[in-house]
N, C-alpha and C positions, 0 to 999 in steps of 0.2 A: 879300295874305295869303300867306305861304310855305306850301307844300303839305307836309304831314307826309310824311315819308320812311318811317318804319315804320308798316305798316297792318295792322289786325287783320282778321279774316274778316268781322266786322260791317262794317267800313270798306268793304271790297271789295264786299260785297253790296249797300251802300248808295249804291254810286258810280253816278250818273247820267250817262252821256255825252251830250254834245250831237251829234245824229247828222243828216245830211242825207239827207232821203228821195229817193233818185235813181229815175227811170224810164226805161222804154224803152231806148235803145241806151247811154244814159250808166250805167244800172244794170247792163246787161250788161257793160259794160267795167270798171266800177270797184266796184259794189255800192254800199252805203249808208255812205259815209264818216264818220268821226268828225271834229268841228271841233277839230283839233289836229295838231300835227305838219307834217312837210314831205313834199312831192312833188318828182318831177324829171321833165322832159321833155326829151329830147335827140334829136338827129338831125343829119344833114348839111344844108348850104344847099340851098334850092330842092327840098326833099322835103315841105314842108307844115307844118313845126314851128309857125311863127308862125300860120298860118291855124287849125291845130289849138287852139293856145292861147287864141286869141281866141274860138273856137267854145265851148270849156270856160268861158272866162271869162263869155260870155254865159249859158251855162246855169246856172253858179253864181250869177250875178247876179239870177237868178229867185229864189234862196233868201236869199241874203245880200248885204252890201256888199262889192264887190270893188275893189280898186285894182290897176293895171297899171302897174309901174314900168319904163318902157322906158328903161333905163340905157344901153343900146347905141345904139339909133336915135334915141329921142327923138321929139318931134312932127316929122313930115315928111310929104311927099307920099304916100309909099308907105304910112306908118302910118295916115294920114287915110283912103286908099283902102281899106285892109285892114279898118278899123273900120266904114266905110260898107257894104262888101260883106258884113260879118258880121251886119249888121242890129243894132249895138249901140244905136241909138237906141230900141229897143223896151225896153231896161233902162236908160235914161239916168239914171234917179234912184239906181241902185244901182251905177254903175260910173263910175270915175274913172281917167283917165290921168294919170301922173306924167311930166314931161318930164325925163329924166336926173337924178332926185332923188338925191344922195349918201345913202349908208346912214345916216350920222348923222342926217341931217334926216328920213329915214324913220321912223327909231326915235323921234324926238321927235314926229312925226306920229302914229304908233301908240300913244303913251302918252296921248294925248287921250282924253277921253270919248266914247263912241259912235264910235270910230274903226273902219275897215273889219275886217271878220271874215276876210277872204281877201285875200292878198298874193301877187301874181305878180310875178316879178322876171326881166327879160330884159336882158341874160343874167347868169348866174353869173359867168362869166369877167370881165365888166366891173365887177362890184361891188368888187373888191379884197379880197374876203373869204377869209381862211384858215379851216381847218376850226374852230379854237377860237372865232373869231368868229361863224361860222355857228351853232355850237352854243349860244353866249350868245345870239344872236338868237332862236333857236327856243325855248330854255327861258324867256327873259323873257315871250315871249307864247304861253303854253301853250294859250290859249283861241282861237288863230287857226291857220289853215292857210297855209302858205308854199309856194308853187309856184314852182320855180326852173327857168328854161328854160336849157339848156346847149348849146354847142357839142359836137360829137362828134369823136371820133378813131377811124375806122372804125364799129364798132358800141356803142363805149363812150363814155360821157361824157369829155370832154376834161380832161387834167390830174388832178393827186392829189386837188383839192378836189372835182372833178365826181365822181369815182369814190367818194370817202368819202361825199358827200352821196346818191349812188345807193344805197350800202350801208345808209345810215341811214333813207332815206325809206319812208313807209308805202305810196306809190303810185309806181311807176316806169313810165314811159311812153316807148318808143322809137318814133320815127315815121321811116318810110322810104317813099317812093314814094306819098305821101299815104294811107297806112295807119297807124294808131296801134296799137301792140301793147303793151297794159297787164299789169302785174303788180301786184296789189292785195292788201293784208292784208284788205280788207273783201268779198272775193269777186270776181264779175266774171270778167275775164280775156278777154272776147271782143274780137276785133279791131274797130276803128272806121275806117270809111272817111271820111277828110276831105274829099276831093273826087273824086267818081266819074269825072269824065273824066281827070283827072291820075292816078288810080289806074289806070285802063284803059290809058292811053298807057304808063305806067311799066311794067306788067307784061304788055304786049302783049296785052291783052284784045279 
């Protein structure tokens, strides 16, 4: 059903958002997010971006069904190891890895009944999406969270689409030296240490 564009005060007051109740370090970092819209995670290679994304995926899978579309790497030895190291087996009923699934096929998957509530796409640059296609994807599935992992240029997401998604995203997370630095519309904002040893080594602690 198409959502009404003009809303009365009563409509607004009666709106009941679907909120994920986060706790601990995840609440401190992000707050309690609504099950809608897009997030972006970006950072340079070998700084803990994928490790962080998988840790987040595991936590989210305790709440909802999660699919992780590895568009860039796909199923590989390193991905297998990363998933094992994250302990994803603990949430295996709510987690699914997609092996380089094209966006058109992903859309068909998401149109099915009881499809995943949270979609992680790694990486944005490998999807071939332009900003209009991104907005169309986000708007068709307004009852899901899309989390895009992006390459970086310096401390910014790479490319025009990466920068535009960052501007639009409800949660923005920059990862450097195994430290995730979030900005969230839902509160939070506290830094999250992805891997203590890597963090200590990077910052000389």
